[in-house]
C-alpha positions in Angstrom: 77.4 -101.6 39.0 74.9 -101.6 36.4 74.5 -98.6 34.2 71.0 -97.1 34.4 69.4 -96.5 31.0 69.1 -92.8 30.2 65.6 -91.4 29.9 64.5 -90.6 26.4 64.1 -86.9 26.4 62.7 -86.9 22.9 59.3 -88.3 24.0 57.0 -88.3 21.0 54.1 -85.9 21.3 50.9 -87.1 19.8 49.3 -84.3 17.7 45.7 -84.6 16.6 45.4 -83.0 13.2 42.9 -80.2 12.9 40.8 -78.9 10.1 39.1 -75.5 9.6 35.9 -75.4 7.5 35.0 -71.9 6.2 31.3 -71.5 5.4 29.8 -68.7 3.4 26.0 -68.4 3.9 23.8 -68.2 0.8 22.4 -64.8 -0.1 19.8 -63.6 -2.6 18.4 -60.3 -3.8 15.2 -59.1 -2.3 12.9 -56.2 -3.0 10.1 -54.4 -1.2 7.4 -51.9 -2.3 5.2 -49.4 -0.6 2.5 -46.9 -1.5 3.6 -43.6 0.0 1.4 -40.5 0.3 3.0 -37.0 -0.1 0.8 -34.7 1.8 0.8 -30.9 1.5 2.2 -29.8 4.9 0.3 -26.4 4.7 -3.1 -27.8 3.8 -2.9 -30.9 6.0 -1.1 -29.8 9.1 -3.6 -31.4 11.5 -3.5 -34.7 9.6 0.3 -34.8 9.7 0.4 -34.3 13.5 -1.2 -37.8 13.8 2.0 -39.2 12.2 0.2 -41.7 10.0 2.3 -44.5 8.5 3.8 -44.2 5.0 3.1 -40.5 4.8 5.6 -37.7 4.1 5.1 -34.0 4.4 5.4 -32.2 1.0 5.6 -28.6 -0.2 4.2 -27.1 -3.4 6.7 -25.5 -5.8 5.2 -23.2 -8.4 6.8 -21.3 -11.2 6.0 -19.7 -14.6 8.1 -21.0 -17.4 9.0 -18.4 -20.0 10.5 -18.9 -23.4 11.0 -17.3 -26.8 11.7 -18.9 -30.2 12.5 -17.6 -33.7 9.9 -18.5 -36.3 11.6 -20.5 -39.0 8.8 -21.5 -41.3 5.2 -22.0 -40.1 3.8 -19.9 -37.3 1.5 -22.6 -36.0 4.3 -25.2 -36.0 6.4 -22.7 -34.1 3.6 -22.3 -31.5 3.4 -26.1 -31.0 7.2 -26.4 -30.7 7.4 -23.6 -28.2 4.7 -25.2 -26.0 6.7 -28.4 -26.1 9.8 -26.6 -25.1 8.0 -24.8 -22.2 6.9 -28.1 -20.8 10.3 -29.8 -21.3 12.2 -27.0 -19.4 9.8 -26.9 -16.5 11.5 -29.8 -14.5 14.9 -28.1 -14.6 13.5 -24.8 -13.5 11.4 -26.4 -10.7 14.6 -28.1 -9.5 16.4 -24.8 -9.3 13.5 -23.4 -7.3 13.7 -26.3 -4.8 17.4 -25.7 -4.4 16.6 -22.0 -3.7 14.1 -23.1 -1.1 16.7 -25.4 0.5 19.3 -22.6 0.8 16.8 -20.1 2.2 15.2 -22.3 4.7 18.1 -24.6 5.6 16.1 -27.7 4.6 16.8 -30.7 2.3 14.0 -31.3 -0.2 13.9 -33.1 -3.5 11.6 -32.5 -6.4 9.2 -35.3 -7.3 9.8 -36.2 -10.9 8.5 -38.6 -13.5 5.3 -39.0 -15.5 2.3 -37.1 -13.9 4.6 -35.5 -11.3 4.4 -31.9 -12.7 1.0 -30.2 -13.2 0.7 -27.6 -15.9 -1.8 -24.7 -16.4 -2.9 -23.3 -19.8 0.0 -22.0 -21.9 -0.1 -18.5 -23.3 1.6 -18.0 -26.6 2.0 -14.8 -28.7 3.6 -13.9 -32.0 5.7 -10.8 -32.6 7.0 -10.5 -36.2 9.7 -13.2 -36.4 9.5 -14.4 -32.8 7.0 -16.5 -30.9 7.0 -16.2 -27.1 5.0 -17.9 -24.4 4.5 -18.8 -20.7 3.1 -21.8 -18.9 2.4 -22.2 -15.2 4.0 -25.3 -13.7 3.5 -26.8 -10.2 5.6 -29.5 -8.6 6.0 -31.3 -5.3 9.0 -31.1 -3.0 9.6 -33.7 -0.3 12.2 -35.2 2.0 13.8 -38.0 0.1 15.5 -39.4 3.2 12.1 -40.1 4.7 11.1 -42.1 1.6 14.4 -44.1 2.0 13.5 -44.8 5.7 10.0 -46.1 4.9 11.3 -48.4 2.2 14.2 -49.7 4.4 11.6 -50.6 7.0 9.5 -52.4 4.4 12.6 -54.3 3.2 13.3 -55.5 6.7 9.8 -56.8 7.1 9.9 -58.5 3.7 13.0 -60.6 4.5 12.7 -64.3 5.4 12.6 -65.1 9.1 15.8 -67.3 8.9 17.7 -64.6 7.1 19.1 -61.2 7.8 19.3 -58.1 5.7 23.0 -57.5 4.8 22.6 -54.8 2.2 20.2 -52.0 1.2 20.7 -50.5 -2.2 19.3 -46.9 -1.8 20.5 -46.2 -5.3 18.0 -48.7 -6.6 14.9 -46.8 -5.5 12.4 -46.2 -8.2 8.9 -44.7 -7.9 5.8 -44.2 -10.0 3.5 -41.3 -9.6 -0.1 -42.4 -9.4 -2.4 -40.0 -11.2 -4.9 -38.2 -9.0 -8.4 -39.0 -10.0 -10.8 -36.3 -11.0 -12.5 -34.7 -8.0 -9.9 -36.3 -5.6 -7.9 -34.2 -3.1 -5.0 -32.7 -5.0 -3.0 -32.0 -1.8 -2.4 -35.7 -1.4 -0.2 -37.4 -4.0 0.4 -41.1 -3.9 3.6 -42.7 -5.3 4.4 -46.4 -5.6 8.0 -46.9 -4.6 10.4 -49.9 -4.7 13.8 -50.6 -3.2 16.2 -53.5 -3.6 18.5 -55.2 -1.1 20.3 -58.5 -0.3 19.2 -61.0 2.4 21.5 -63.8 3.7 21.0 -66.9 5.8 21.9 -66.2 9.4 24.3 -68.8 10.8 25.1 -67.4 14.2 26.7 -69.9 16.7 25.4 -67.8 19.5 21.8 -68.6 18.5 20.1 -72.0 18.7 19.5 -72.5 15.0 23.0 -71.5 14.1 24.6 -73.7 16.8 22.4 -76.7 15.8 23.4 -76.3 12.1 27.1 -76.1 12.9 27.0 -79.1 15.2 25.1 -81.1 12.5 27.7 -80.2 9.9 30.6 -81.2 12.2 29.0 -84.6 13.1 28.3 -85.5 9.5 31.7 -84.8 8.1 33.8 -86.7 10.7 36.4 -88.9 9.0 35.0 -88.1 5.5 37.3 -87.3 2.6 37.5 -83.6 1.6 35.4 -84.3 -1.5 32.7 -86.1 0.5 32.7 -83.4 3.1 32.4 -80.5 0.6 29.6 -82.2 -1.3 27.6 -82.9 1.8 27.9 -79.3 3.1 27.4 -77.8 -0.4 24.0 -79.5 -0.6 22.6 -77.6 2.4 20.2 -74.8 1.3 21.8 -72.2 3.6 25.4 -72.7 2.3 26.8 -71.0 -0.7 30.6 -71.7 -0.5 32.8 -74.2 1.4 36.5 -74.1 1.9 38.5 -76.6 4.0 42.0 -75.8 5.1 44.8 -76.3 7.7 44.9 -80.1 7.2 48.3 -81.7 7.1 49.5 -82.4 3.6 49.6 -86.1 4.4 45.9 -86.2 5.4 43.1 -86.6 2.9 40.3 -87.0 5.3 38.8 -84.9 8.1 39.6 -85.7 11.7 37.5 -88.2 13.6 37.4 -86.1 16.8 34.7 -83.4 16.7 36.8 -80.9 18.7 39.4 -81.1 15.9 37.1 -79.6 13.3 36.8 -75.8 13.6 33.9 -74.1 11.7 34.1 -70.5 10.8 31.4 -68.4 9.2 32.5 -66.0 6.4 30.0 -63.4 5.5 30.4 -61.8 2.1 28.9 -58.4 1.6 
């Protein structure tokens, strides 16, 4: 009898090496601005019912600032200094008044600040022996700051590029400038020019046509290339910020020749 050769149980398995390419889309800062009108809610109730764009209801805040000062040398100099102190302390006192309004009415208003934000009446200053005392009427505007944020966020979304998405909104970056009311104009409507910053990023979504096309284009153009060649090719694309290639066997210095062996992942950095 002839001995039958034993079957080789250690059949070699052919393994196709795989590579994973991690892509980070390019991002850039973006800003948007809007002219927003703060409208006195009491004086313009019917206008506000129409819900016009870029308009926020506002509320007047009025106080009388009082202060005393010891006369050190010159009386006239003391009067000038006192008037300056009256104006400088108005903002803090108006803010306290807004906080009081919020507590009493259960609302959340913010005082408009900055140049031209506070309106002053005529100061009254009197001298009594070694002291100079005075008062000055001050009027400010209180409004819902969250409404301003919402308006600016909407403008930021409209300002982004069509092929990008908004990934970050920096509400702490909001700045605004109070536009002076012209003589004879309606004093119950104050316009401010406000700006907000954010970050937009190229959208590479494999579930969408543009993203799928880009990923397939990258995959087909790096087949069999060396790691250096592949990285250089991808890095030159305007939508890509960073490229990382991993999971290749140590013995392999080139990418696979089979498209299905190249996995592409999108890494979004916030």
